[in-house]
Backbone as CSV, one residue per row, in Angstrom:
resi,resn,N_x,N_y,N_z,CA_x,CA_y,CA_z,C_x,C_y,C_z
1,UNK,-30.910,-17.289,19.689,-30.751,-15.944,19.200,-29.732,-15.909,18.065
2,UNK,-30.009,-15.275,16.947,-29.138,-15.209,15.847,-28.481,-13.792,15.721
3,UNK,-27.312,-13.699,15.173,-26.725,-12.457,15.062,-26.669,-12.061,13.598
4,UNK,-27.052,-10.858,13.328,-27.042,-10.412,11.898,-25.800,-9.641,11.680
5,UNK,-24.731,-10.256,11.074,-23.426,-9.621,10.902,-23.384,-8.500,9.936
6,UNK,-24.417,-8.453,9.011,-24.419,-7.418,8.031,-24.649,-6.003,8.731
7,UNK,-25.344,-6.032,9.823,-25.585,-4.739,10.577,-24.329,-4.307,11.304
8,UNK,-23.411,-5.241,11.508,-22.205,-4.888,12.324,-21.190,-4.217,11.398
9,UNK,-21.176,-4.260,10.197,-20.159,-3.664,9.310,-20.375,-2.180,9.370
10,UNK,-19.225,-1.471,9.435,-19.223,0.045,9.486,-19.278,0.567,8.017
11,UNK,-19.983,1.588,7.850,-19.880,2.257,6.562,-18.872,3.353,6.713
12,UNK,-17.895,3.477,5.715,-16.820,4.362,5.789,-17.090,5.430,4.845
13,UNK,-17.049,6.679,5.213,-17.246,7.839,4.347,-16.309,7.883,3.178
14,UNK,-16.704,8.177,2.039,-15.776,8.186,0.906,-14.648,9.176,1.025
15,UNK,-14.878,10.268,1.722,-13.819,11.260,1.966,-12.739,10.680,2.837
16,UNK,-13.160,9.933,3.807,-12.235,9.301,4.792,-11.364,8.266,4.013
17,UNK,-12.041,7.446,3.151,-11.242,6.474,2.367,-10.245,7.170,1.503
18,UNK,-10.664,8.204,0.809,-9.750,9.020,0.000,-8.564,9.512,0.807
19,UNK,-8.870,10.100,2.021,-7.806,10.607,2.805,-6.822,9.537,3.284
20,UNK,-7.365,8.386,3.597,-6.429,7.266,3.992,-5.613,6.838,2.884
21,UNK,-6.182,6.603,1.712,-5.427,6.243,0.539,-4.375,7.281,0.186
22,UNK,-4.723,8.501,0.301,-3.766,9.605,-0.054,-2.568,9.562,0.962
23,UNK,-2.960,9.299,2.282,-1.770,9.230,3.220,-0.843,8.056,2.944
24,UNK,-1.428,6.906,2.473,-0.633,5.775,2.060,0.261,6.117,0.927
25,UNK,-0.291,6.862,-0.027,0.524,7.224,-1.217,1.521,8.380,-0.926
26,UNK,1.031,9.407,-0.286,2.039,10.571,-0.193,2.940,10.516,1.016
27,UNK,2.505,9.974,2.127,3.286,10.008,3.336,4.012,8.675,3.590
28,UNK,3.713,7.675,2.744,4.399,6.377,2.938,3.884,5.624,4.221
29,UNK,2.690,5.963,4.677,2.031,5.305,5.804,1.819,3.913,5.400
30,UNK,2.144,2.879,6.296,1.912,1.577,6.004,0.394,1.210,6.220
31,UNK,-0.085,0.151,5.665,-1.443,-0.269,5.906,-1.617,-0.579,7.415
32,UNK,-0.656,-1.208,8.043,-0.832,-1.476,9.495,-0.917,-0.227,10.270
33,UNK,-0.106,0.741,9.949,-0.162,2.061,10.635,-1.546,2.730,10.459
34,UNK,-2.052,2.779,9.160,-3.355,3.400,8.859,-4.394,2.621,9.591
35,UNK,-4.268,1.304,9.645,-5.329,0.458,10.255,-5.428,0.891,11.800
36,UNK,-4.242,0.952,12.440,-4.269,1.360,13.826,-4.706,2.740,14.053
37,UNK,-4.290,3.708,13.204,-4.640,5.113,13.339,-6.142,5.365,13.212
38,UNK,-6.753,4.644,12.239,-8.126,4.970,11.915,-9.129,3.904,12.477
39,UNK,-8.602,2.869,13.127,-9.369,1.894,13.767,-10.123,0.920,12.746
40,UNK,-9.474,0.624,11.711,-9.969,-0.216,10.612,-9.178,-1.480,10.504
41,UNK,-9.798,-2.463,9.883,-9.214,-3.738,9.605,-8.206,-3.489,8.473
42,UNK,-6.959,-4.008,8.522,-5.987,-3.967,7.346,-6.629,-4.540,6.055
43,UNK,-7.471,-5.603,6.280,-8.121,-6.197,5.126,-9.056,-5.174,4.335
44,UNK,-9.698,-4.317,5.181,-10.576,-3.346,4.528,-9.737,-2.341,3.731
45,UNK,-8.577,-1.893,4.227,-7.720,-0.964,3.495,-7.153,-1.658,2.223
46,UNK,-6.686,-2.897,2.400,-6.148,-3.631,1.317,-7.264,-3.756,0.150
47,UNK,-8.480,-3.938,0.619,-9.547,-4.110,-0.388,-9.721,-2.779,-1.184
48,UNK,-9.656,-1.648,-0.438,-9.794,-0.342,-1.134,-8.657,-0.168,-2.147
49,UNK,-7.494,-0.539,-1.674,-6.344,-0.386,-2.618,-6.525,-1.247,-3.827
50,UNK,-7.021,-2.493,-3.632,-7.182,-3.380,-4.772,-8.211,-2.838,-5.718
51,UNK,-9.246,-2.265,-5.199,-10.335,-1.696,-6.023,-9.912,-0.423,-6.740
52,UNK,-9.048,0.340,-6.094,-8.591,1.545,-6.649,-7.473,1.443,-7.662
53,UNK,-6.921,0.091,-7.740,-5.799,-0.101,-8.587,-6.250,-0.095,-10.131
54,UNK,-5.364,0.408,-10.904,-5.548,0.409,-12.335,-4.216,-0.066,-12.892
55,UNK,-3.900,0.357,-14.137,-2.662,-0.021,-14.754,-1.430,0.600,-14.024
56,UNK,-1.628,1.591,-13.262,-0.541,2.301,-12.585,-0.198,1.433,-11.353
57,UNK,1.027,1.793,-10.807,1.338,1.072,-9.543,0.308,1.447,-8.480
58,UNK,0.082,0.496,-7.614,-0.893,0.756,-6.518,-0.358,1.686,-5.448
59,UNK,-1.214,2.223,-4.655,-0.765,3.075,-3.554,0.179,2.318,-2.609
60,UNK,-0.111,1.131,-2.390,0.701,0.291,-1.538,2.093,0.118,-2.082
61,UNK,2.206,-0.156,-3.406,3.517,-0.358,-4.044,4.334,0.943,-3.939
62,UNK,3.659,2.114,-4.225,4.356,3.409,-4.150,4.844,3.637,-2.724
63,UNK,4.047,3.463,-1.780,4.417,3.632,-0.311,5.603,2.769,0.043
64,UNK,5.550,1.518,-0.433,6.601,0.599,-0.088,7.927,1.007,-0.760
65,UNK,7.816,1.440,-2.050,9.046,1.905,-2.683,9.585,3.153,-2.070
66,UNK,8.804,4.079,-1.658,9.301,5.225,-0.905,10.003,4.889,0.343
67,UNK,9.431,4.012,1.154,10.064,3.551,2.355,11.455,2.844,2.032
68,UNK,11.469,1.981,1.011,12.700,1.302,0.660,13.687,2.336,0.192
69,UNK,13.295,3.332,-0.616,14.152,4.450,-1.139,14.793,5.157,0.000
70,UNK,13.972,5.512,1.010,14.564,6.260,2.182,15.510,5.327,2.968
71,UNK,15.241,4.081,3.176,16.154,3.184,3.848,17.426,3.060,3.075
72,UNK,17.427,2.989,1.736,18.604,2.855,0.960,19.416,4.152,1.048
73,UNK,18.724,5.320,1.000,19.456,6.632,1.208,20.209,6.668,2.558
74,UNK,19.532,6.182,3.538,20.224,6.157,4.914,21.410,5.231,4.901
75,UNK,21.292,4.125,4.272,22.396,3.125,4.224,23.561,3.752,3.443
76,UNK,23.204,4.380,2.297,24.284,4.928,1.434,24.958,6.088,2.237
77,UNK,24.184,6.842,2.935,24.691,8.004,3.776,25.687,7.409,4.800
78,UNK,25.320,6.325,5.502,26.152,5.748,6.457,27.426,5.125,5.937
79,UNK,27.317,4.510,4.768,28.465,3.904,4.080,29.450,4.995,3.675
80,UNK,28.871,6.120,3.106,29.684,7.193,2.650,30.371,7.817,3.815
81,UNK,29.766,8.008,4.912,30.456,8.534,6.148,31.577,7.575,6.619
82,UNK,31.279,6.294,6.573,32.345,5.329,7.040,33.508,5.356,6.056
83,UNK,33.259,5.525,4.775,34.299,5.595,3.804,35.226,6.797,4.081
84,UNK,34.564,7.936,4.252,35.252,9.287,4.502,36.115,9.148,5.734
85,UNK,35.579,8.575,6.833,36.291,8.403,8.054,37.515,7.509,7.768
86,UNK,37.310,6.467,7.049,38.389,5.506,6.737,39.523,6.227,5.976
87,UNK,39.127,7.050,5.069,40.174,7.896,4.234,40.902,8.752,5.240
88,UNK,40.183,9.383,6.093,40.872,10.341,7.039,41.802,9.626,7.902
89,UNK,41.449,8.486,8.429,42.175,7.651,9.334,43.432,7.080,8.542
90,UNK,43.304,6.727,7.391,44.373,6.233,6.530,45.408,7.312,6.208
91,UNK,44.995,8.541,6.120,45.951,9.608,5.877,46.797,10.035,6.993
92,UNK,46.387,9.684,8.215,47.108,10.054,9.384,48.417,9.337,9.615
């Protein structure tokens, strides 16, 4: 008995692809999170991102930069609070 793997591949609606890519871009959703949420292989999503890439930064790069930016903002906020607390303790 032979298995025809081409019949096993799922066809993904273009609207769903667009929605997933938009979530990656605008919400900072990671490929791993999107993969789990929509029941798709991460490689499938990476493939879409690669094909949709042009001269502009990819959706993956934008999402990664947004996450990094948020992490840095949190770090700066924590450091600022620590500095302010240190100043108050020094004045006492």
